[in-house]
One Martini backbone bead per residue (centre of mass of N, CA, C, O) as a GRO file, in nm:
protein
  385
    1MET     BB    1   0.102   0.031   0.013
    2GLU     BB    2   0.054   0.366   0.033
    3HIS     BB    3   0.239   0.657   0.149
    4THR     BB    4   0.242   0.936   0.325
    5GLU     BB    5   0.380   1.185   0.506
    6GLU     BB    6   0.164   1.163   0.738
    7ASP     BB    7   0.224   0.843   0.788
    8THR     BB    8   0.517   0.938   0.852
    9VAL     BB    9   0.776   0.910   1.083
   10PRO     BB   10   1.039   1.068   1.148
   11LEU     BB   11   1.354   1.047   1.210
   12ARG     BB   12   1.577   1.061   1.488
   13ARG     BB   13   1.835   1.166   1.635
   14ARG     BB   14   2.037   1.067   1.901
   15ASP     BB   15   2.134   1.383   1.946
   16ALA     BB   16   1.864   1.460   2.007
   17PRO     BB   17   1.641   1.604   2.183
   18GLY     BB   18   1.472   1.347   2.372
   19TRP     BB   19   1.599   1.093   2.313
   20SER     BB   20   1.463   0.745   2.287
   21PRO     BB   21   1.467   0.393   2.259
   22PHE     BB   22   1.139   0.361   2.366
   23ALA     BB   23   1.012   0.513   2.144
   24PRO     BB   24   0.767   0.436   1.913
   25HIS     BB   25   0.816   0.688   1.699
   26GLU     BB   26   1.142   0.584   1.639
   27THR     BB   27   1.127   0.329   1.431
   28GLY     BB   28   1.030   0.404   1.123
   29VAL     BB   29   0.736   0.314   1.122
   30PRO     BB   30   0.452   0.307   0.998
   31GLN     BB   31   0.158   0.369   1.142
   32GLY     BB   32  -0.009   0.146   0.984
   33GLU     BB   33   0.245  -0.086   1.070
   34ARG     BB   34   0.227  -0.111   1.356
   35SER     BB   35   0.298  -0.307   1.622
   36GLU     BB   36   0.166  -0.472   1.862
   37PRO     BB   37   0.165  -0.598   2.133
   38ALA     BB   38   0.193  -0.926   2.210
   39ALA     BB   39  -0.077  -0.946   2.387
   40ARG     BB   40  -0.246  -0.819   2.113
   41SER     BB   41  -0.212  -1.026   1.923
   42GLY     BB   42  -0.376  -1.247   1.725
   43SER     BB   43  -0.203  -1.509   1.805
   44ASP     BB   44  -0.276  -1.447   2.136
   45ARG     BB   45  -0.575  -1.506   2.065
   46ALA     BB   46  -0.870  -1.610   2.136
   47PRO     BB   47  -1.162  -1.693   2.071
   48GLY     BB   48  -1.335  -1.373   2.110
   49GLY     BB   49  -1.068  -1.187   2.212
   50LYS     BB   50  -0.918  -1.347   2.424
   51PRO     BB   51  -0.665  -1.410   2.604
   52ALA     BB   52  -0.424  -1.640   2.593
   53ARG     BB   53  -0.257  -1.885   2.723
   54PRO     BB   54   0.040  -1.976   2.779
   55GLU     BB   55   0.257  -2.194   2.680
   56PRO     BB   56   0.412  -2.451   2.785
   57PRO     BB   57   0.691  -2.588   2.828
   58PRO     BB   58   0.870  -2.818   2.734
   59ALA     BB   59   0.959  -3.112   2.888
   60ASP     BB   60   1.276  -3.091   2.786
   61ARG     BB   61   1.282  -2.821   2.933
   62PRO     BB   62   1.452  -2.659   3.156
   63VAL     BB   63   1.392  -2.535   3.477
   64PRO     BB   64   1.474  -2.275   3.640
   65ALA     BB   65   1.559  -2.232   3.976
   66PHE     BB   66   1.661  -1.911   3.920
   67PRO     BB   67   1.487  -1.679   3.816
   68ASP     BB   68   1.555  -1.338   3.662
   69HIS     BB   69   1.286  -1.246   3.598
   70PRO     BB   70   1.037  -1.052   3.625
   71GLY     BB   71   0.795  -1.202   3.849
   72ALA     BB   72   0.916  -1.434   3.975
   73LEU     BB   73   0.921  -1.690   4.165
   74GLU     BB   74   1.012  -1.810   4.449
   75PRO     BB   75   1.222  -2.026   4.556
   76VAL     BB   76   1.227  -2.355   4.673
   77ALA     BB   77   1.331  -2.512   4.946
   78VAL     BB   78   1.554  -2.793   4.937
   79THR     BB   79   1.596  -3.094   5.121
   80ALA     BB   80   1.683  -3.399   5.254
   81ASP     BB   81   1.412  -3.441   5.403
   82ASP     BB   82   1.237  -3.463   5.149
   83PHE     BB   83   1.371  -3.725   5.050
   84ALA     BB   84   1.342  -3.894   5.322
   85GLY     BB   85   1.019  -3.890   5.338
   86ARG     BB   86   0.966  -4.153   5.166
   87ARG     BB   87   1.003  -4.352   5.425
   88VAL     BB   88   0.733  -4.271   5.521
   89VAL     BB   89   0.497  -4.488   5.667
   90PRO     BB   90   0.193  -4.549   5.710
   91PRO     BB   91   0.003  -4.686   5.928
   92GLU     BB   92  -0.159  -4.956   5.990
   93GLU     BB   93  -0.433  -5.111   6.049
   94PRO     BB   94  -0.535  -5.262   6.311
   95SER     BB   95  -0.533  -5.601   6.429
   96ALA     BB   96  -0.642  -5.859   6.579
   97GLU     BB   97  -0.456  -6.084   6.825
   98THR     BB   98  -0.694  -6.139   7.026
   99GLY     BB   99  -0.935  -6.348   7.059
  100LEU     BB  100  -1.212  -6.373   6.863
  101ARG     BB  101  -1.118  -6.180   6.640
  102ALA     BB  102  -0.855  -6.328   6.575
  103ALA     BB  103  -0.988  -6.597   6.495
  104LEU     BB  104  -1.153  -6.484   6.257
  105ASN     BB  105  -0.913  -6.382   6.093
  106ARG     BB  106  -0.783  -6.663   6.052
  107LEU     BB  107  -1.037  -6.817   5.928
  108SER     BB  108  -1.059  -6.610   5.668
  109PHE     BB  109  -0.792  -6.579   5.505
  110GLY     BB  110  -0.804  -6.238   5.485
  111LEU     BB  111  -1.107  -6.131   5.463
  112LEU     BB  112  -1.052  -6.040   5.754
  113SER     BB  113  -1.013  -5.721   5.971
  114LEU     BB  114  -1.041  -5.699   6.278
  115PRO     BB  115  -1.038  -5.503   6.528
  116PRO     BB  116  -0.957  -5.427   6.822
  117SER     BB  117  -1.035  -5.429   7.124
  118ALA     BB  118  -1.052  -5.240   7.399
  119ARG     BB  119  -0.858  -5.415   7.564
  120GLU     BB  120  -0.630  -5.433   7.352
  121ARG     BB  121  -0.583  -5.128   7.320
  122THR     BB  122  -0.502  -5.081   7.614
  123ARG     BB  123  -0.257  -5.264   7.614
  124HIS     BB  124  -0.099  -5.117   7.391
  125TYR     BB  125  -0.079  -4.853   7.545
  126HIS     BB  126   0.082  -4.960   7.787
  127VAL     BB  127   0.325  -5.065   7.628
  128ASP     BB  128   0.403  -4.795   7.493
  129THR     BB  129   0.451  -4.643   7.759
  130VAL     BB  130   0.682  -4.830   7.866
  131ARG     BB  131   0.866  -4.797   7.590
  132ARG     BB  132   0.939  -4.525   7.610
  133ASN     BB  133   1.136  -4.253   7.595
  134PHE     BB  134   1.305  -4.087   7.875
  135GLY     BB  135   1.598  -3.937   7.819
  136GLY     BB  136   1.727  -4.133   8.040
  137LEU     BB  137   1.794  -4.184   8.347
  138ARG     BB  138   1.586  -4.379   8.577
  139GLN     BB  139   1.408  -4.365   8.904
  140ILE     BB  140   1.254  -4.609   9.109
  141THR     BB  141   1.083  -4.578   9.427
  142VAL     BB  142   1.012  -4.805   9.692
  143VAL     BB  143   0.772  -4.745   9.965
  144ASN     BB  144   0.765  -4.860  10.320
  145PRO     BB  145   0.832  -4.897  10.658
  146LYS     BB  146   0.670  -5.151  10.646
  147GLY     BB  147   0.654  -5.466  10.678
  148GLY     BB  148   0.472  -5.638  10.434
  149ALA     BB  149   0.393  -5.408  10.190
  150GLY     BB  150   0.522  -5.500   9.893
  151LYS     BB  151   0.799  -5.400   9.783
  152THR     BB  152   0.950  -5.642   9.654
  153VAL     BB  153   0.729  -5.726   9.459
  154ALA     BB  154   0.711  -5.453   9.311
  155VAL     BB  155   0.999  -5.449   9.204
  156LEU     BB  156   0.985  -5.715   9.038
  157MET     BB  157   0.729  -5.642   8.865
  158LEU     BB  158   0.840  -5.383   8.738
  159ALA     BB  159   1.096  -5.506   8.616
  160LEU     BB  160   0.944  -5.709   8.443
  161THR     BB  161   0.774  -5.513   8.277
  162PHE     BB  162   1.010  -5.339   8.163
  163GLY     BB  163   1.198  -5.561   8.057
  164ARG     BB  164   1.007  -5.696   7.847
  165ALA     BB  165   0.924  -5.433   7.690
  166ARG     BB  166   1.243  -5.313   7.654
  167GLY     BB  167   1.483  -5.540   7.656
  168GLY     BB  168   1.613  -5.425   7.914
  169TYR     BB  169   1.810  -5.223   8.119
  170VAL     BB  170   1.727  -5.343   8.412
  171LEU     BB  171   1.732  -5.258   8.769
  172ALA     BB  172   1.722  -5.433   9.079
  173TRP     BB  173   1.755  -5.261   9.398
  174ASP     BB  174   1.884  -5.327   9.721
  175ASN     BB  175   1.858  -5.059   9.980
  176ASN     BB  176   1.897  -5.196  10.235
  177GLU     BB  177   2.047  -5.130  10.542
  178THR     BB  178   2.050  -5.443  10.585
  179GLN     BB  179   1.827  -5.697  10.549
  180GLY     BB  180   1.732  -5.829  10.252
  181THR     BB  181   1.484  -5.993  10.002
  182LEU     BB  182   1.536  -5.975   9.695
  183GLY     BB  183   1.735  -6.218   9.653
  184MET     BB  184   1.527  -6.436   9.755
  185ARG     BB  185   1.287  -6.371   9.530
  186ALA     BB  186   1.481  -6.420   9.321
  187GLN     BB  187   1.661  -6.543   9.089
  188GLN     BB  188   1.921  -6.744   9.068
  189ASP     BB  189   2.271  -6.764   9.048
  190PHE     BB  190   2.622  -6.832   9.027
  191HIS     BB  191   2.601  -6.620   9.263
  192LEU     BB  192   2.634  -6.421   9.600
  193ARG     BB  193   2.663  -6.141   9.540
  194THR     BB  194   2.670  -5.800   9.650
  195VAL     BB  195   2.675  -5.470   9.716
  196ARG     BB  196   2.942  -5.494   9.884
  197ASP     BB  197   3.119  -5.609   9.661
  198LEU     BB  198   3.086  -5.372   9.468
  199LEU     BB  199   3.193  -5.154   9.663
  200ARG     BB  200   3.480  -5.275   9.691
  201ASP     BB  201   3.508  -5.277   9.344
  202LEU     BB  202   3.448  -4.981   9.226
  203ASP     BB  203   3.714  -4.883   9.087
  204HIS     BB  204   3.679  -5.054   8.823
  205PHE     BB  205   3.414  -4.856   8.729
  206LYS     BB  206   3.538  -4.556   8.707
  207GLY     BB  207   3.676  -4.621   8.460
  208PRO     BB  208   3.739  -4.743   8.127
  209THR     BB  209   3.737  -5.063   8.214
  210GLY     BB  210   3.447  -5.090   8.259
  211ARG     BB  211   3.209  -5.357   8.213
  212VAL     BB  212   2.923  -5.536   8.174
  213GLY     BB  213   3.059  -5.814   8.211
  214ASP     BB  214   3.175  -5.748   8.496
  215LEU     BB  215   2.895  -5.694   8.641
  216SER     BB  216   2.786  -5.997   8.639
  217GLN     BB  217   2.931  -6.069   8.921
  218TYR     BB  218   2.694  -5.884   9.095
  219VAL     BB  219   2.455  -5.970   8.928
  220ARG     BB  220   2.120  -6.111   8.876
  221ALA     BB  221   1.992  -6.288   8.643
  222GLN     BB  222   1.636  -6.325   8.496
  223GLY     BB  223   1.631  -6.393   8.211
  224GLY     BB  224   1.323  -6.363   8.057
  225ALA     BB  225   1.273  -6.093   8.232
  226MET     BB  226   1.494  -5.872   8.158
  227PHE     BB  227   1.667  -5.855   8.439
  228ASP     BB  228   1.839  -5.728   8.724
  229VAL     BB  229   2.006  -5.805   9.045
  230LEU     BB  230   2.082  -5.610   9.341
  231ALA     BB  231   2.183  -5.728   9.629
  232SER     BB  232   2.175  -5.751   9.951
  233ASP     BB  233   2.278  -5.822  10.246
  234GLU     BB  234   2.189  -6.139  10.412
  235SER     BB  235   2.334  -6.039  10.667
  236ALA     BB  236   2.288  -5.921  10.997
  237THR     BB  237   2.637  -5.911  11.051
  238ALA     BB  238   2.818  -5.764  10.822
  239GLY     BB  239   2.782  -5.447  10.905
  240GLU     BB  240   2.760  -5.150  10.808
  241MET     BB  241   2.586  -4.908  10.693
  242LEU     BB  242   2.492  -4.733  10.440
  243THR     BB  243   2.570  -4.452  10.273
  244SER     BB  244   2.515  -4.183  10.077
  245HIS     BB  245   2.785  -4.204   9.927
  246ALA     BB  246   2.756  -4.502   9.846
  247PHE     BB  247   2.504  -4.469   9.678
  248GLY     BB  248   2.622  -4.270   9.471
  249ASP     BB  249   2.848  -4.457   9.364
  250LEU     BB  250   2.668  -4.689   9.271
  251ARG     BB  251   2.488  -4.529   9.078
  252GLU     BB  252   2.713  -4.432   8.891
  253ALA     BB  253   2.797  -4.716   8.795
  254VAL     BB  254   2.516  -4.842   8.694
  255SER     BB  255   2.441  -4.604   8.489
  256ARG     BB  256   2.630  -4.724   8.252
  257PHE     BB  257   2.419  -4.999   8.207
  258TYR     BB  258   2.144  -4.844   8.276
  259LYS     BB  259   1.807  -4.696   8.228
  260LEU     BB  260   1.671  -4.856   8.479
  261ILE     BB  261   1.579  -4.805   8.829
  262VAL     BB  262   1.476  -5.026   9.098
  263VAL     BB  263   1.408  -4.938   9.435
  264ASP     BB  264   1.465  -5.090   9.738
  265THR     BB  265   1.360  -5.031  10.065
  266GLY     BB  266   1.356  -4.977  10.382
  267ASN     BB  267   1.241  -4.899  10.735
  268ASN     BB  268   1.441  -4.638  10.754
  269VAL     BB  269   1.397  -4.298  10.705
  270ARG     BB  270   1.683  -4.206  10.853
  271ALA     BB  271   1.856  -4.326  10.662
  272ALA     BB  272   2.096  -4.239  10.443
  273ASN     BB  273   2.018  -4.427  10.197
  274TRP     BB  274   1.720  -4.350  10.195
  275GLN     BB  275   1.757  -4.046  10.140
  276ALA     BB  276   1.926  -4.078   9.881
  277ALA     BB  277   1.707  -4.222   9.714
  278ILE     BB  278   1.499  -3.994   9.724
  279ASP     BB  279   1.680  -3.772   9.585
  280ALA     BB  280   1.699  -3.973   9.309
  281THR     BB  281   1.402  -3.953   9.238
  282ASP     BB  282   1.147  -3.974   8.977
  283GLN     BB  283   0.959  -4.220   9.100
  284LEU     BB  284   0.706  -4.279   9.325
  285VAL     BB  285   0.627  -4.581   9.525
  286VAL     BB  286   0.342  -4.681   9.713
  287THR     BB  287   0.308  -4.939   9.941
  288MET     BB  288   0.032  -5.171  10.033
  289SER     BB  289  -0.183  -5.311  10.225
  290ALA     BB  290  -0.532  -5.384  10.294
  291ARG     BB  291  -0.448  -5.223  10.571
  292ASN     BB  292  -0.439  -5.002  10.822
  293ASP     BB  293  -0.139  -5.020  10.915
  294SER     BB  294  -0.006  -4.995  10.635
  295ALA     BB  295  -0.147  -4.727  10.550
  296GLU     BB  296  -0.059  -4.551  10.792
  297THR     BB  297   0.245  -4.571  10.749
  298ALA     BB  298   0.240  -4.441  10.468
  299ALA     BB  299   0.111  -4.171  10.554
  300ARG     BB  300   0.341  -4.085  10.751
  301MET     BB  301   0.560  -4.081  10.536
  302LEU     BB  302   0.435  -3.853  10.369
  303ASP     BB  303   0.461  -3.645  10.588
  304HIS     BB  304   0.770  -3.648  10.596
  305LEU     BB  305   0.817  -3.562  10.301
  306GLU     BB  306   0.667  -3.290  10.317
  307GLN     BB  307   0.838  -3.173  10.565
  308THR     BB  308   1.117  -3.217  10.366
  309GLY     BB  309   1.043  -3.096  10.064
  310ARG     BB  310   0.853  -3.345   9.895
  311ARG     BB  311   0.570  -3.272   9.768
  312GLU     BB  312   0.595  -3.335   9.459
  313LEU     BB  313   0.664  -3.635   9.494
  314VAL     BB  314   0.395  -3.708   9.625
  315ARG     BB  315   0.196  -3.602   9.402
  316GLY     BB  316   0.345  -3.809   9.180
  317ALA     BB  317   0.260  -4.061   9.302
  318VAL     BB  318   0.219  -4.422   9.332
  319SER     BB  319  -0.039  -4.626   9.448
  320VAL     BB  320  -0.019  -4.963   9.596
  321VAL     BB  321  -0.265  -5.218   9.642
  322SER     BB  322  -0.260  -5.515   9.813
  323MET     BB  323  -0.445  -5.794   9.792
  324PRO     BB  324  -0.608  -6.020   9.953
  325ALA     BB  325  -0.764  -6.320   9.962
  326HIS     BB  326  -0.956  -6.161  10.162
  327ARG     BB  327  -1.202  -5.885  10.219
  328LYS     BB  328  -1.231  -5.910  10.507
  329ASP     BB  329  -1.205  -5.626  10.695
  330VAL     BB  330  -1.175  -5.424  10.444
  331ASP     BB  331  -1.110  -5.065  10.396
  332LEU     BB  332  -1.074  -4.967  10.089
  333PRO     BB  333  -1.211  -4.686  10.039
  334ALA     BB  334  -1.042  -4.530  10.250
  335VAL     BB  335  -0.768  -4.577  10.119
  336GLN     BB  336  -0.833  -4.453   9.842
  337ARG     BB  337  -0.913  -4.169   9.931
  338HIS     BB  338  -0.652  -4.080  10.071
  339PHE     BB  339  -0.443  -4.136   9.827
  340ALA     BB  340  -0.597  -3.973   9.609
  341ALA     BB  341  -0.544  -3.692   9.769
  342ARG     BB  342  -0.203  -3.729   9.754
  343THR     BB  343  -0.187  -3.882   9.481
  344ARG     BB  344  -0.198  -3.956   9.143
  345ALA     BB  345  -0.238  -4.278   9.206
  346VAL     BB  346  -0.465  -4.571   9.248
  347LEU     BB  347  -0.374  -4.918   9.264
  348LEU     BB  348  -0.444  -5.260   9.205
  349ALA     BB  349  -0.326  -5.575   9.339
  350PRO     BB  350  -0.373  -5.882   9.298
  351TYR     BB  351  -0.402  -6.181   9.413
  352GLU     BB  352  -0.101  -6.398   9.455
  353LYS     BB  353   0.023  -6.684   9.562
  354LEU     BB  354   0.311  -6.672   9.445
  355LEU     BB  355   0.373  -6.388   9.586
  356ASP     BB  356   0.286  -6.497   9.893
  357SER     BB  357   0.503  -6.734   9.959
  358GLY     BB  358   0.832  -6.635   9.967
  359GLU     BB  359   0.937  -6.734   9.711
  360PRO     BB  360   1.071  -6.763   9.433
  361ILE     BB  361   0.989  -6.619   9.137
  362ARG     BB  362   0.784  -6.750   8.876
  363TYR     BB  363   0.722  -6.580   8.600
  364GLU     BB  364   0.583  -6.803   8.409
  365SER     BB  365   0.342  -6.852   8.648
  366LEU     BB  366   0.187  -6.614   8.609
  367SER     BB  367  -0.090  -6.455   8.586
  368ARG     BB  368  -0.277  -6.261   8.381
  369ALA     BB  369  -0.387  -6.068   8.594
  370SER     BB  370  -0.113  -5.976   8.708
  371LEU     BB  371   0.020  -5.879   8.446
  372ALA     BB  372  -0.200  -5.668   8.378
  373ALA     BB  373  -0.182  -5.501   8.640
  374TRP     BB  374   0.130  -5.433   8.616
  375LEU     BB  375   0.106  -5.291   8.347
  376ARG     BB  376  -0.075  -5.064   8.450
  377ILE     BB  377   0.124  -4.967   8.664
  378GLY     BB  378   0.365  -4.916   8.475
  379ALA     BB  379   0.227  -4.698   8.304
  380SER     BB  380   0.183  -4.498   8.536
  381VAL     BB  381   0.482  -4.471   8.602
  382ALA     BB  382   0.581  -4.380   8.316
  383GLU     BB  383   0.426  -4.103   8.315
  384GLY     BB  384   0.649  -3.991   8.542
  385LEU     BB  385   0.928  -4.016   8.344
   0.00000   0.00000   0.00000
């Protein structure tokens, strides 16, 4: 087509005043043939006159990680954790493992997957609570100044519960100031060494030379129960009582090999090693039989602990009431009310003839009711650790 002088904009020299390289009238293109901006061109318009979306880049064209053009999105930080996250597998829906539901699951050859019952879910919760990581060494101390209050049985049953659930690294320690019975009620080993023998040879475990294999000469392994016992001297005339300093040295040595220590205490609350055990306690367990004299002795001991600045230890304690063979003349509600008002939890341990016999405990012969009750008690104790 022909153009007149009015249709053409004359070029301007670069040295002319006001010259700019971005002025559209300086392109030297006739006004009738000026190109519109790219966003307005007919090729970029969809039918109907609306702007079309830009085409995505080809799949084989790499996308720059750090685009430098104006208006680009901020780059997303990618770390190794994002790559490692692919290993996280969501947990499967639990299926019943015990009881009638488990039997139906097995008989269906995979067609059924019935969930666990409420009882089984509760048991799994208790096991998981006992197994959880406590973040370091923890000490459970079992107390009641009265003899026959169930301290030794509670120590062995708690050590059994934690040992089996956690796979070991649990020590039951008899810190009786004179003659203790923990070694008598536990399974026997190839030796009869006690805490005094370990105290005599303690220098061997203070340096880098002490090993867990060497410690086996002083503790009594409990086999499938998955815990060890450090017995007190079983002679009534063996020598002087242990001091608080001796307790601290012993605890420092055994803490190198165990993650959880369950301490059995004596009957003298004024003894130095009794006081030292209380000071090192992470979770207090108060045991008693379901009798007024045993419960009253425990209550007076709690008074002593509160008066000596251990009120928080008392508030977080777990009270365990051992039931007799017959409940006649037992004022159980009064015992429960008193200790529920003073401690964190009050739990019952059912009567078990095997535990009441005074003989070494055969762990494999314990009833299911006792094992379930002590698992519940162990979970409550673990919540305070």
